[in-house]
N, C-alpha and C positions, 0 to 999 in steps of 0.2 A: 504494500500500500504506500510505502515511501515513494516508490516510483511515480505513483499517481500524483502525489504531492509535488514532485519535481516537474511533472508534466503540466500541472496547473500553473506553475510559475512561468512556464514558457508561453502562456497565452497572451493575447492582446491585453493592454492595461485595462483596469476596471473602468476607466473613464470617469466622468463626473458622477458623483454620488448624490445627486440632487442639489448640489451647490451649497449645502449647509454644513456647518461644522459638526452638527449633531449626526448627520449621515456619515461624515468622515470618521467621527469617533466610533460610531456603530461598526463601521467597516474595520477599523483598527482592532476593536474588541473582538469582532467575529473572527478575523484572520488570526489574531493571537490565540484565541480559544481553540481554533482548529489546529494550529501548530503545536499547542501544548497539551492537546488531548482532552480538553473540556468540550466535548462534542455537543452536549445538551445546550450549553450556552451558545456555541457557534451556530447551531441549528436555529435557535430562537432569534439571534441577531440577523442571520442571513434571511430568515423569513420576513422580518421587519423591513430590511433593506430592499428586498425584492418587491414587497408591497408598495414601497415608496417609489421605486425606480420603474415599475411597470414592465412593459415588454422589451425595453432596451437593457435589460439586466442580465445579458448572457453570461458574462464572467461571474457575476454574483450567483446565478443559478448553478453554474458549474461548481463553484466552491461549496454551495449548499449541498449539491448531490454528493460531493466528496465528503462533506461532514456526515451525511447520512451513511455513506459507505463505511467510514471510519467508526461510526457509532454502532455498526453491526445491524443497521436497519436496511438490509439488502433489498427488500421488495420496494421500499420507498426510494432508495437510490436508483434502482432500475427504472422505476416510473419517472422520476425526476429527470434522469439523464436521457430517457427516451423522448420525453417532451422537448428537451433542449435540442436533441438531435434533429427533430422535425423543424425546429424554428431557427437553426443556426447553420453556419458554414465555416470554412476555414479551420483555424486551430481550435476554436471553441467546440465545433462539432467533432473534430478529431479527438479531443480530450474527453468530450462527453461519451464518445464511443469507448474510450479506454476505461472510463469510470463504469459504464454499463457492463462492459465485458468483465471487469474485475468483480463487480457486484454479483453478476450472474455466477461467476466461478465460486466466489465465497458462499453464496446461497446454496449452490449445489454441494459444496464441501460440507457445509453445516448439515444438510439433509443426509448425506452419506454417513456422517459421523453419528447421526441419530438412527441409523439403520434403514433409512428411506432411500433406497437406491433404485427406484423405479423409473418410469418414463418421465416424470417431472424433473428429476435430477439429471437425467440424460439430456432432456430438452434444454435445461439451463446450461449444461456443459457445452452443448453444440452451439447455443447462442453465444456463449463466451468465446468459443473458438472462432466463430464467424466475426464477432466484433473485434477481437484482438488481432486476428489475422488481417482484417481490412485495415486496422489502425497501423500495424507494422508495415504492411505493404505500401500504403499510401503516404505515410509520414515516418519513414525510417529515421529521420533526423531527430524526431521526438522520443525515440527509443535508443539513443546513442549508447546507453549503459547496458542495453539488452535485457532489461527487466521484463518487458512485455513478451519478448521472444522466449524467455525462460518460463514465464507463466504459461505460454502456449504449450511448452513441453510438459508442464505439470497437468494441463488440461488433457493432453493426449494420454498421459499416464492414467489419469482419473477415468477417462472413457474406456481405456483397456480394462481397468479394474472392474468396470460394470459388466463386462463380458459381451 
């Protein structure tokens, strides 16, 4: 998940945050909370910022989805990054794909660990493989450290383990 954090840093700047110092402070609090592991606070602050910024909040929505992923709220992270993918392009969309793929993989791993290795886990793994494969293929510069490529190998192993 550290790789996803590094990917987020490579996105376009957050842009204006409503022009008020309150929004800027909220962003700083949200970002710091994300980076230090206080995911509940990060989620609350990003939700407030997104409400204020409206549809021009791509970077904020990406960081929000990443906060959900880091908090272990995989289904919400998948939904949030899926919405962002439909509404964005460029590096925001690429990184939303990486977040969604990672969330799908982690959701599948959680299911497998709980003994639920059926079609839903397989579907999540296949979706993760598709997302991360597309991400690595179309934006190799965003995976310079190879973390997403390594995750793809883990997904292949997980799929083999399902039989």
